[in-house]
N, C-alpha and C positions, 0 to 999 in steps of 0.2 A: 709118427701117425699122428693127428690132432686130438686132444681130447674128444670123447663124443657127445658133450655139451655144446662144442664148437661146430659140430658138423649138422647139415641140415636134412633132419629125417623128414620123410613124406610115407604116406599111405596109399593105396591103389585108390584110383578114383571110382573104383566099384564099392570102395568102403562106404556105410551109412555114416551121415553125420552125427549118430548118436554115440560113435564109439565103440563099437561092438568088436567082437573077438577079431583081431587085426594084429598083423605084423607090419612095422615099419621097416624101412630102407634107408640108408645112406651111402653115397657113394665116395670112395677115396680111389686115388691112384690105383692101390696095391689090391683093392678088393670092394667088395659090396657087404655091408655090414646089417644084419637081420636082427631085431629085437621085439617083443612083445608089446604092443602099444597100451595094454592095461596095466603093463608094471616095467617101466621104462629103468626102474632102479637095478633091474636084475640084470645078470651080464649078457652082452649081445653074442653072435658067433658070425664069424667073416668066412665068405665064400670068395674063392678068386672069379675074378670077372669073366673069364670063359666058363667057369662052370655056373656063374649065373646066369650068363647067355644063354648056355644049353638048357637049364631050368625052364627059363622063361619061354622058349621056342616049344619044350616039352609041354608046357601047362597051358599054352595058347592052342596046341593042336590036341588036345587030352580031352 
């Protein structure tokens, strides 16, 4: 897997421009990586692509 600095990290379009409490995600072939946007030096965690899809579906309907 690439270094996390080489990845394209992005926030939700619902995040404010002031950088409020958000998470950022980066998509790789193997997983979706999630990190705290306020402290990008902290370790991220990885979620399988299928698990991420299920989470997003659940969140969209919740």
